[in-house]
py3Dmol code that shows the C-alpha trace and the ligand (Angstrom):
import py3Dmol

protein = """\
ATOM      1  CA  MET A   1       3.130  -4.983 -23.484  1.00  0.00           C
ATOM      2  CA  LYS A   2      -0.135  -3.242 -24.196  1.00  0.00           C
ATOM      3  CA  ILE A   3      -1.522  -0.031 -22.677  1.00  0.00           C
ATOM      4  CA  ILE A   4      -5.307   0.180 -22.387  1.00  0.00           C
ATOM      5  CA  HIS A   5      -7.058   3.391 -21.400  1.00  0.00           C
ATOM      6  CA  THR A   6     -10.753   2.493 -21.531  1.00  0.00           C
ATOM      7  CA  ILE A   7     -12.990   0.107 -19.598  1.00  0.00           C
ATOM      8  CA  LYS A   8     -14.592  -1.036 -22.855  1.00  0.00           C
ATOM      9  CA  GLU A   9     -11.272  -2.115 -24.365  1.00  0.00           C
ATOM     10  CA  LEU A  10     -10.160  -3.759 -21.120  1.00  0.00           C
ATOM     11  CA  ARG A  11     -13.399  -5.779 -20.957  1.00  0.00           C
ATOM     12  CA  GLU A  12     -12.903  -6.869 -24.570  1.00  0.00           C
ATOM     13  CA  TRP A  13      -9.327  -7.981 -23.841  1.00  0.00           C
ATOM     14  CA  ARG A  14     -10.449  -9.750 -20.644  1.00  0.00           C
ATOM     15  CA  LYS A  15     -12.709 -12.159 -22.595  1.00  0.00           C
ATOM     16  CA  THR A  16      -9.716 -14.121 -23.877  1.00  0.00           C
ATOM     17  CA  ALA A  17      -7.172 -13.414 -21.107  1.00  0.00           C
ATOM     18  CA  GLY A  18      -7.701 -16.618 -19.069  1.00  0.00           C
ATOM     19  CA  THR A  19      -6.662 -16.313 -15.424  1.00  0.00           C
ATOM     20  CA  VAL A  20      -5.555 -12.800 -14.512  1.00  0.00           C
ATOM     21  CA  ALA A  21      -3.182 -11.628 -11.773  1.00  0.00           C
ATOM     22  CA  PHE A  22      -3.738  -7.968 -10.962  1.00  0.00           C
ATOM     23  CA  VAL A  23      -1.394  -5.354  -9.483  1.00  0.00           C
ATOM     24  CA  PRO A  24      -3.246  -2.112  -8.663  1.00  0.00           C
ATOM     25  CA  THR A  25      -0.906   0.902  -8.401  1.00  0.00           C
ATOM     26  CA  MET A  26      -0.906   4.678  -8.544  1.00  0.00           C
ATOM     27  CA  GLY A  27       2.173   4.658 -10.795  1.00  0.00           C
ATOM     28  CA  ASN A  28       5.571   6.245 -10.137  1.00  0.00           C
ATOM     29  CA  LEU A  29       6.715   2.657  -9.995  1.00  0.00           C
ATOM     30  CA  HIS A  30       9.862   1.402  -8.275  1.00  0.00           C
ATOM     31  CA  ALA A  31      11.547  -1.900  -7.430  1.00  0.00           C
ATOM     32  CA  GLY A  32       8.898  -2.635  -4.772  1.00  0.00           C
ATOM     33  CA  HIS A  33       6.173  -2.598  -7.445  1.00  0.00           C
ATOM     34  CA  MET A  34       8.319  -4.804  -9.669  1.00  0.00           C
ATOM     35  CA  ALA A  35       8.321  -7.458  -6.917  1.00  0.00           C
ATOM     36  CA  LEU A  36       4.493  -7.346  -7.113  1.00  0.00           C
ATOM     37  CA  VAL A  37       4.646  -7.730 -10.898  1.00  0.00           C
ATOM     38  CA  ARG A  38       7.041 -10.700 -10.592  1.00  0.00           C
ATOM     39  CA  GLU A  39       4.697 -12.326  -8.093  1.00  0.00           C
ATOM     40  CA  ALA A  40       1.733 -11.705 -10.421  1.00  0.00           C
ATOM     41  CA  ARG A  41       3.647 -13.188 -13.369  1.00  0.00           C
ATOM     42  CA  GLU A  42       3.937 -16.502 -11.530  1.00  0.00           C
ATOM     43  CA  ARG A  43       0.298 -16.670 -10.514  1.00  0.00           C
ATOM     44  CA  ALA A  44      -1.817 -16.456 -13.658  1.00  0.00           C
ATOM     45  CA  GLN A  45      -1.849 -16.626 -17.454  1.00  0.00           C
ATOM     46  CA  SER A  46      -2.209 -12.863 -17.832  1.00  0.00           C
ATOM     47  CA  VAL A  47      -1.078  -9.848 -15.800  1.00  0.00           C
ATOM     48  CA  VAL A  48      -2.773  -6.467 -15.478  1.00  0.00           C
ATOM     49  CA  VAL A  49      -1.075  -3.514 -13.777  1.00  0.00           C
ATOM     50  CA  SER A  50      -3.366  -0.554 -13.231  1.00  0.00           C
ATOM     51  CA  ILE A  51      -1.986   2.959 -12.965  1.00  0.00           C
ATOM     52  CA  PHE A  52      -4.456   5.458 -11.571  1.00  0.00           C
ATOM     53  CA  VAL A  53      -3.920   8.265  -9.076  1.00  0.00           C
ATOM     54  CA  ASN A  54      -7.142   7.987  -7.125  1.00  0.00           C
ATOM     55  CA  ARG A  55      -8.377  11.393  -5.978  1.00  0.00           C
ATOM     56  CA  LEU A  56     -10.918   9.722  -3.677  1.00  0.00           C
ATOM     57  CA  GLN A  57      -8.247   8.448  -1.278  1.00  0.00           C
ATOM     58  CA  PHE A  58      -6.440  11.782  -0.851  1.00  0.00           C
ATOM     59  CA  GLY A  59      -7.531  14.248   1.825  1.00  0.00           C
ATOM     60  CA  GLN A  60      -7.508  18.027   1.515  1.00  0.00           C
ATOM     61  CA  GLY A  61      -3.964  19.359   1.664  1.00  0.00           C
ATOM     62  CA  GLU A  62      -2.483  15.964   0.773  1.00  0.00           C
ATOM     63  CA  ASP A  63      -0.248  15.324  -2.227  1.00  0.00           C
ATOM     64  CA  PHE A  64      -2.822  14.467  -4.934  1.00  0.00           C
ATOM     65  CA  ASP A  65      -1.671  17.309  -7.203  1.00  0.00           C
ATOM     66  CA  ARG A  66       2.043  16.743  -6.805  1.00  0.00           C
ATOM     67  CA  TYR A  67       1.850  12.923  -6.967  1.00  0.00           C
ATOM     68  CA  PRO A  68       4.231  12.078  -9.847  1.00  0.00           C
ATOM     69  CA  ARG A  69       2.537  10.952 -13.083  1.00  0.00           C
ATOM     70  CA  THR A  70       5.223   8.974 -14.944  1.00  0.00           C
ATOM     71  CA  LEU A  71       3.316   6.671 -17.312  1.00  0.00           C
ATOM     72  CA  SER A  72       5.967   6.128 -19.996  1.00  0.00           C
ATOM     73  CA  HIS A  73       8.677   5.381 -17.409  1.00  0.00           C
ATOM     74  CA  ASP A  74       6.287   3.061 -15.552  1.00  0.00           C
ATOM     75  CA  ALA A  75       5.378   1.266 -18.787  1.00  0.00           C
ATOM     76  CA  SER A  76       9.027   0.616 -19.640  1.00  0.00           C
ATOM     77  CA  LEU A  77       9.687  -0.876 -16.171  1.00  0.00           C
ATOM     78  CA  ILE A  78       6.669  -3.181 -16.572  1.00  0.00           C
ATOM     79  CA  GLU A  79       7.686  -4.125 -20.109  1.00  0.00           C
ATOM     80  CA  HIS A  80      11.109  -5.165 -18.818  1.00  0.00           C
ATOM     81  CA  GLU A  81       9.669  -7.308 -15.995  1.00  0.00           C
ATOM     82  CA  CYS A  82       6.670  -8.765 -17.796  1.00  0.00           C
ATOM     83  CA  PRO A  83       6.493  -8.173 -21.570  1.00  0.00           C
ATOM     84  CA  HIS A  84       3.036  -9.758 -21.864  1.00  0.00           C
ATOM     85  CA  ALA A  85       1.462  -7.530 -19.176  1.00  0.00           C
ATOM     86  CA  VAL A  86      -1.404  -5.181 -19.878  1.00  0.00           C
ATOM     87  CA  VAL A  87      -1.203  -1.718 -18.332  1.00  0.00           C
ATOM     88  CA  PHE A  88      -4.632  -0.306 -17.526  1.00  0.00           C
ATOM     89  CA  ALA A  89      -4.269   3.479 -17.299  1.00  0.00           C
ATOM     90  CA  PRO A  90      -7.710   5.097 -17.345  1.00  0.00           C
ATOM     91  CA  ASP A  91      -8.062   8.848 -17.046  1.00  0.00           C
ATOM     92  CA  GLU A  92     -10.167  10.312 -14.260  1.00  0.00           C
ATOM     93  CA  LYS A  93     -13.308  10.723 -16.383  1.00  0.00           C
ATOM     94  CA  GLU A  94     -13.161   7.071 -17.380  1.00  0.00           C
ATOM     95  CA  LEU A  95     -13.277   5.851 -13.779  1.00  0.00           C
ATOM     96  CA  TYR A  96     -15.312   8.702 -12.302  1.00  0.00           C
ATOM     97  CA  PRO A  97     -17.605   9.924 -15.104  1.00  0.00           C
ATOM     98  CA  HIS A  98     -19.815  11.722 -12.575  1.00  0.00           C
ATOM     99  CA  VAL A  99     -18.428  14.630 -10.598  1.00  0.00           C
ATOM    100  CA  ILE A 100     -18.503  12.538  -7.451  1.00  0.00           C
ATOM    101  CA  GLN A 101     -18.630   8.801  -6.865  1.00  0.00           C
ATOM    102  CA  GLN A 102     -22.066   8.369  -5.286  1.00  0.00           C
ATOM    103  CA  TYR A 103     -21.744   4.737  -4.175  1.00  0.00           C
ATOM    104  CA  LYS A 104     -18.799   4.064  -1.899  1.00  0.00           C
ATOM    105  CA  VAL A 105     -17.430   1.012  -0.119  1.00  0.00           C
ATOM    106  CA  GLU A 106     -17.445   1.658   3.644  1.00  0.00           C
ATOM    107  CA  PRO A 107     -14.778  -0.287   5.565  1.00  0.00           C
ATOM    108  CA  PRO A 108     -15.412  -1.059   9.262  1.00  0.00           C
ATOM    109  CA  ALA A 109     -14.183   0.981  12.248  1.00  0.00           C
ATOM    110  CA  LEU A 110     -10.555   0.079  11.601  1.00  0.00           C
ATOM    111  CA  GLN A 111     -10.671   2.662   8.816  1.00  0.00           C
ATOM    112  CA  ASP A 112     -10.531   5.376  11.512  1.00  0.00           C
ATOM    113  CA  GLU A 113      -7.522   3.955  13.351  1.00  0.00           C
ATOM    114  CA  LEU A 114      -3.767   4.092  12.653  1.00  0.00           C
ATOM    115  CA  CYS A 115      -3.373   5.849   9.251  1.00  0.00           C
ATOM    116  CA  GLY A 116      -7.136   6.367   9.098  1.00  0.00           C
ATOM    117  CA  ALA A 117      -7.041   8.582  12.197  1.00  0.00           C
ATOM    118  CA  PHE A 118      -4.757  10.977  10.306  1.00  0.00           C
ATOM    119  CA  ARG A 119      -6.289  10.525   6.831  1.00  0.00           C
ATOM    120  CA  PRO A 120     -10.078  10.598   7.278  1.00  0.00           C
ATOM    121  CA  GLY A 121     -11.856   8.881   4.391  1.00  0.00           C
ATOM    122  CA  HIS A 122      -8.630   7.449   2.979  1.00  0.00           C
ATOM    123  CA  PHE A 123      -9.568   3.773   3.292  1.00  0.00           C
ATOM    124  CA  ARG A 124     -13.095   4.413   1.994  1.00  0.00           C
ATOM    125  CA  GLY A 125     -11.435   5.879  -1.109  1.00  0.00           C
ATOM    126  CA  VAL A 126      -9.062   2.916  -1.405  1.00  0.00           C
ATOM    127  CA  ALA A 127     -11.798   0.275  -0.908  1.00  0.00           C
ATOM    128  CA  THR A 128     -14.047   2.046  -3.410  1.00  0.00           C
ATOM    129  CA  VAL A 129     -11.481   2.338  -6.198  1.00  0.00           C
ATOM    130  CA  VAL A 130     -10.146  -1.187  -5.640  1.00  0.00           C
ATOM    131  CA  SER A 131     -13.714  -2.580  -5.857  1.00  0.00           C
ATOM    132  CA  LYS A 132     -14.258  -0.674  -9.098  1.00  0.00           C
ATOM    133  CA  LEU A 133     -10.960  -1.944 -10.498  1.00  0.00           C
ATOM    134  CA  PHE A 134     -11.798  -5.512  -9.406  1.00  0.00           C
ATOM    135  CA  ASN A 135     -15.149  -5.244 -11.225  1.00  0.00           C
ATOM    136  CA  ILE A 136     -13.429  -3.986 -14.360  1.00  0.00           C
ATOM    137  CA  VAL A 137     -10.405  -6.309 -14.419  1.00  0.00           C
ATOM    138  CA  GLN A 138     -12.128  -9.349 -12.846  1.00  0.00           C
ATOM    139  CA  PRO A 139      -8.840 -10.770 -11.621  1.00  0.00           C
ATOM    140  CA  THR A 140      -8.280 -14.274 -10.304  1.00  0.00           C
ATOM    141  CA  VAL A 141      -5.499 -13.031  -8.022  1.00  0.00           C
ATOM    142  CA  ALA A 142      -4.561  -9.557  -6.731  1.00  0.00           C
ATOM    143  CA  CYS A 143      -1.118  -8.686  -5.324  1.00  0.00           C
ATOM    144  CA  PHE A 144      -0.666  -6.007  -2.633  1.00  0.00           C
ATOM    145  CA  GLY A 145       2.465  -4.933  -0.748  1.00  0.00           C
ATOM    146  CA  LYS A 146       2.771  -5.471   2.991  1.00  0.00           C
ATOM    147  CA  LYS A 147       4.200  -1.971   3.390  1.00  0.00           C
ATOM    148  CA  ASP A 148       0.587  -0.771   3.365  1.00  0.00           C
ATOM    149  CA  TYR A 149      -0.301  -3.310   6.035  1.00  0.00           C
ATOM    150  CA  GLN A 150      -3.564  -1.668   7.122  1.00  0.00           C
ATOM    151  CA  GLN A 151      -4.659  -1.274   3.491  1.00  0.00           C
ATOM    152  CA  LEU A 152      -3.868  -4.941   2.813  1.00  0.00           C
ATOM    153  CA  PHE A 153      -5.824  -6.004   5.913  1.00  0.00           C
ATOM    154  CA  ILE A 154      -8.874  -3.896   4.998  1.00  0.00           C
ATOM    155  CA  LEU A 155      -8.865  -5.168   1.404  1.00  0.00           C
ATOM    156  CA  GLN A 156      -8.497  -8.802   2.521  1.00  0.00           C
ATOM    157  CA  GLN A 157     -11.544  -8.322   4.777  1.00  0.00           C
ATOM    158  CA  MET A 158     -13.467  -6.615   1.965  1.00  0.00           C
ATOM    159  CA  VAL A 159     -12.804  -9.483  -0.450  1.00  0.00           C
ATOM    160  CA  GLU A 160     -13.843 -12.016   2.170  1.00  0.00           C
ATOM    161  CA  GLU A 161     -16.980 -10.247   3.436  1.00  0.00           C
ATOM    162  CA  LEU A 162     -18.214  -9.236  -0.008  1.00  0.00           C
ATOM    163  CA  ASN A 163     -17.506 -12.732  -1.409  1.00  0.00           C
ATOM    164  CA  MET A 164     -15.276 -11.470  -4.171  1.00  0.00           C
ATOM    165  CA  PRO A 165     -13.780 -14.516  -5.958  1.00  0.00           C
ATOM    166  CA  ILE A 166     -10.221 -13.192  -5.767  1.00  0.00           C
ATOM    167  CA  ASP A 167      -7.102 -14.526  -4.013  1.00  0.00           C
ATOM    168  CA  VAL A 168      -5.357 -11.636  -2.282  1.00  0.00           C
ATOM    169  CA  VAL A 169      -1.594 -12.241  -2.261  1.00  0.00           C
ATOM    170  CA  PRO A 170       0.492 -10.239   0.249  1.00  0.00           C
ATOM    171  CA  VAL A 171       4.010  -9.404  -0.959  1.00  0.00           C
ATOM    172  CA  ASP A 172       6.921  -8.556   1.380  1.00  0.00           C
ATOM    173  CA  THR A 173       8.105  -4.962   1.601  1.00  0.00           C
ATOM    174  CA  GLY A 174      11.057  -4.132  -0.646  1.00  0.00           C
ATOM    175  CA  ARG A 175      13.825  -2.186   1.112  1.00  0.00           C
ATOM    176  CA  ALA A 176      16.817  -0.118   0.116  1.00  0.00           C
ATOM    177  CA  GLY A 177      20.215  -1.346   1.382  1.00  0.00           C
ATOM    178  CA  ASP A 178      19.907   0.896   4.462  1.00  0.00           C
ATOM    179  CA  GLY A 179      16.471  -0.516   5.339  1.00  0.00           C
ATOM    180  CA  LEU A 180      14.227   2.283   4.062  1.00  0.00           C
ATOM    181  CA  ALA A 181      10.979   0.784   2.740  1.00  0.00           C
ATOM    182  CA  LEU A 182      10.620   1.425  -1.005  1.00  0.00           C
ATOM    183  CA  SER A 183       7.844   3.930  -1.626  1.00  0.00           C
ATOM    184  CA  SER A 184       6.824   6.282  -4.417  1.00  0.00           C
ATOM    185  CA  ARG A 185       6.905   9.074  -1.831  1.00  0.00           C
ATOM    186  CA  ASN A 186      10.652   8.555  -1.222  1.00  0.00           C
ATOM    187  CA  SER A 187      11.149  10.622  -4.386  1.00  0.00           C
ATOM    188  CA  TYR A 188       9.927  13.685  -2.411  1.00  0.00           C
ATOM    189  CA  LEU A 189      12.836  13.422   0.065  1.00  0.00           C
ATOM    190  CA  SER A 190      15.731  15.895  -0.034  1.00  0.00           C
ATOM    191  CA  GLU A 191      19.239  14.444   0.272  1.00  0.00           C
ATOM    192  CA  ALA A 192      19.328  15.195   3.999  1.00  0.00           C
ATOM    193  CA  GLU A 193      15.846  13.723   4.556  1.00  0.00           C
ATOM    194  CA  ARG A 194      16.770  10.603   2.595  1.00  0.00           C
ATOM    195  CA  ALA A 195      19.817  10.155   4.859  1.00  0.00           C
ATOM    196  CA  GLU A 196      17.568  10.487   7.918  1.00  0.00           C
ATOM    197  CA  ALA A 197      14.734   8.250   6.661  1.00  0.00           C
ATOM    198  CA  PRO A 198      16.220   4.817   7.590  1.00  0.00           C
ATOM    199  CA  ARG A 199      15.760   5.805  11.254  1.00  0.00           C
ATOM    200  CA  LEU A 200      12.199   4.440  10.933  1.00  0.00           C
ATOM    201  CA  TYR A 201      13.392   0.939  10.078  1.00  0.00           C
ATOM    202  CA  HIS A 202      16.128   1.163  12.696  1.00  0.00           C
ATOM    203  CA  HIS A 203      13.456   1.670  15.375  1.00  0.00           C
ATOM    204  CA  LEU A 204      11.201  -1.041  13.974  1.00  0.00           C
ATOM    205  CA  THR A 205      14.021  -3.582  14.184  1.00  0.00           C
ATOM    206  CA  ARG A 206      15.034  -2.306  17.648  1.00  0.00           C
ATOM    207  CA  MET A 207      11.471  -2.752  18.910  1.00  0.00           C
ATOM    208  CA  ARG A 208      11.140  -6.142  17.189  1.00  0.00           C
ATOM    209  CA  ASP A 209      14.351  -7.423  18.797  1.00  0.00           C
ATOM    210  CA  ALA A 210      13.261  -6.198  22.241  1.00  0.00           C
ATOM    211  CA  ILE A 211       9.850  -7.891  21.929  1.00  0.00           C
ATOM    212  CA  ALA A 212      11.418 -11.082  20.574  1.00  0.00           C
ATOM    213  CA  SER A 213      13.636 -11.130  23.685  1.00  0.00           C
ATOM    214  CA  GLY A 214      10.599 -10.985  25.971  1.00  0.00           C
ATOM    215  CA  GLU A 215       9.889  -7.244  26.404  1.00  0.00           C
ATOM    216  CA  ARG A 216       6.125  -6.655  26.637  1.00  0.00           C
ATOM    217  CA  ASP A 217       5.952  -2.969  27.567  1.00  0.00           C
ATOM    218  CA  PHE A 218       4.799  -1.977  24.061  1.00  0.00           C
ATOM    219  CA  ALA A 219       3.915   1.561  25.158  1.00  0.00           C
ATOM    220  CA  ARG A 220       7.387   2.244  26.557  1.00  0.00           C
ATOM    221  CA  LEU A 221       9.070   0.956  23.402  1.00  0.00           C
ATOM    222  CA  ALA A 222       6.830   3.218  21.319  1.00  0.00           C
ATOM    223  CA  GLU A 223       7.569   6.228  23.547  1.00  0.00           C
ATOM    224  CA  GLU A 224      11.323   5.683  23.147  1.00  0.00           C
ATOM    225  CA  THR A 225      10.902   5.582  19.374  1.00  0.00           C
ATOM    226  CA  ILE A 226       8.721   8.693  19.307  1.00  0.00           C
ATOM    227  CA  GLU A 227      11.146  10.634  21.521  1.00  0.00           C
ATOM    228  CA  ASP A 228      14.099   9.784  19.310  1.00  0.00           C
ATOM    229  CA  LEU A 229      12.228  10.563  16.071  1.00  0.00           C
ATOM    230  CA  VAL A 230      11.031  13.911  17.427  1.00  0.00           C
ATOM    231  CA  ARG A 231      14.590  14.726  18.541  1.00  0.00           C
ATOM    232  CA  HIS A 232      15.674  14.159  14.937  1.00  0.00           C
ATOM    233  CA  GLY A 233      13.052  16.462  13.444  1.00  0.00           C
ATOM    234  CA  TRP A 234      10.210  14.030  12.706  1.00  0.00           C
ATOM    235  CA  VAL A 235       6.532  14.681  13.348  1.00  0.00           C
ATOM    236  CA  VAL A 236       5.143  11.335  14.450  1.00  0.00           C
ATOM    237  CA  ASP A 237       1.565  10.306  13.658  1.00  0.00           C
ATOM    238  CA  TYR A 238       1.692   6.971  15.481  1.00  0.00           C
ATOM    239  CA  VAL A 239       3.876   4.076  16.605  1.00  0.00           C
ATOM    240  CA  GLU A 240       1.764   1.095  17.628  1.00  0.00           C
ATOM    241  CA  THR A 241       2.093  -2.612  18.264  1.00  0.00           C
ATOM    242  CA  ARG A 242      -0.951  -4.587  17.124  1.00  0.00           C
ATOM    243  CA  ASN A 243      -2.050  -8.179  16.738  1.00  0.00           C
ATOM    244  CA  ALA A 244      -0.892  -9.118  13.232  1.00  0.00           C
ATOM    245  CA  ARG A 245      -3.991 -11.222  12.498  1.00  0.00           C
ATOM    246  CA  THR A 246      -6.712  -8.898  13.827  1.00  0.00           C
ATOM    247  CA  LEU A 247      -4.983  -5.500  13.900  1.00  0.00           C
ATOM    248  CA  LYS A 248      -6.393  -5.010  17.407  1.00  0.00           C
ATOM    249  CA  PRO A 249      -4.048  -3.428  19.986  1.00  0.00           C
ATOM    250  CA  ALA A 250      -1.514  -6.051  21.073  1.00  0.00           C
ATOM    251  CA  VAL A 251      -1.901  -7.864  24.378  1.00  0.00           C
ATOM    252  CA  HIS A 252       0.891  -9.624  26.250  1.00  0.00           C
ATOM    253  CA  THR A 253      -0.284 -13.093  25.221  1.00  0.00           C
ATOM    254  CA  ASP A 254      -0.299 -12.407  21.452  1.00  0.00           C
ATOM    255  CA  HIS A 255       2.214 -14.407  19.429  1.00  0.00           C
ATOM    256  CA  ALA A 256       1.833 -12.780  16.014  1.00  0.00           C
ATOM    257  CA  LEU A 257       2.440  -9.047  16.244  1.00  0.00           C
ATOM    258  CA  VAL A 258       3.040  -6.167  13.887  1.00  0.00           C
ATOM    259  CA  ILE A 259       4.575  -2.814  14.774  1.00  0.00           C
ATOM    260  CA  LEU A 260       3.229  -0.059  12.546  1.00  0.00           C
ATOM    261  CA  LEU A 261       4.337   3.538  12.335  1.00  0.00           C
ATOM    262  CA  ALA A 262       3.786   6.700  10.343  1.00  0.00           C
ATOM    263  CA  ALA A 263       5.824   9.887  10.600  1.00  0.00           C
ATOM    264  CA  ARG A 264       6.628  12.979   8.609  1.00  0.00           C
ATOM    265  CA  ILE A 265      10.032  14.309   7.714  1.00  0.00           C
ATOM    266  CA  GLY A 266       9.782  17.747   6.117  1.00  0.00           C
ATOM    267  CA  SER A 267       6.682  17.589   3.923  1.00  0.00           C
ATOM    268  CA  THR A 268       6.859  13.824   3.323  1.00  0.00           C
ATOM    269  CA  ARG A 269       4.803  11.298   5.253  1.00  0.00           C
ATOM    270  CA  LEU A 270       6.334   7.824   5.409  1.00  0.00           C
ATOM    271  CA  ILE A 271       4.831   4.613   6.769  1.00  0.00           C
ATOM    272  CA  ASP A 272       6.424   1.296   7.595  1.00  0.00           C
ATOM    273  CA  ASN A 273       5.848  -1.832   9.676  1.00  0.00           C
ATOM    274  CA  ILE A 274       7.486  -5.042  10.800  1.00  0.00           C
ATOM    275  CA  GLU A 275       5.949  -8.392  11.740  1.00  0.00           C
ATOM    276  CA  ILE A 276       7.056 -10.423  14.757  1.00  0.00           C
ATOM    277  CA  GLN A 277       6.452 -14.049  15.685  1.00  0.00           C
ATOM    278  CA  CYS A 278       7.064 -14.477  19.413  1.00  0.00           C
TER     279      CYS A 278
END
"""
ligand_1 = """\
10
LIG
O -1.482 1.169 -2.691
C -1.808 1.917 -3.646
O -0.973 2.256 -4.497
C -3.224 2.421 -3.744
O -3.768 2.650 -2.488
C -4.138 1.483 -4.567
C -4.286 0.119 -3.914
C -3.564 1.317 -5.972
C -5.535 2.098 -4.688
O -5.499 3.333 -5.324
"""
view = py3Dmol.view(width=600, height=400)
view.addModel(protein, "pdb")
view.setStyle({"model": 0}, {"cartoon": {"style": "trace"}})
view.addModel(ligand_1, "xyz")
view.setStyle({"model": 1}, {"stick": {}})
view.zoomTo()
view.show()
């Protein structure tokens, strides 16, 4: 495995890399990322994993400063899963040589809904850095986790509307044995918070089972979830059922749905979702 820090060196390597499957990350890797790397391994001759904590997608007061930077640990996980992978780990000056990024990629109105309503500018920051990384890596395929369902949706639309010649591959959410979605932010949880965290998945499966059995009062199901989470000390940003294909609010006649939620326990914000065919 090779670690590359500069755009110049990456471009040089890219000339002879053949087809490239790309896994963009912010590091602090876990088993969920390794599923993305395994998927990438099967899809192209070469694999690039980027590790870059992107300031542009963090709001004021969010966890940019405390986000764990664990490059050597990340590199050894990647080496184990895919010895021929290239790790692209630019520093901030390499990707943002000017004090601010002047040109940004502006996603449509969906960027202000769901997570976007609580993290203004977040998806603009994601779309901008992912476009930059796509231009640098020039991948054939890019793998993204379904845990960040709204991010995946926005990036799929971006690739389509901007005619980027890249296949976006969605990868299922990895979960701990008790259902908690694997996330770099799980490392912030105290022991008590970690024990409480699977309540999110419990409610997602409860709502999914109710909808699969014919329940269509999405608002009531969400209220029940919110009430129970609040009772157990959570601060809930949203619990919503949406059309899985359009991400518009679900209507009774939809057959492909996704329930998405975001909530905070202590100082940690967790997100999760579940798809339903009904
Ligand atoms: O999902 C993430 O880890 C980040 O949002 C991404 C796609 C690497 C962009 O910084």
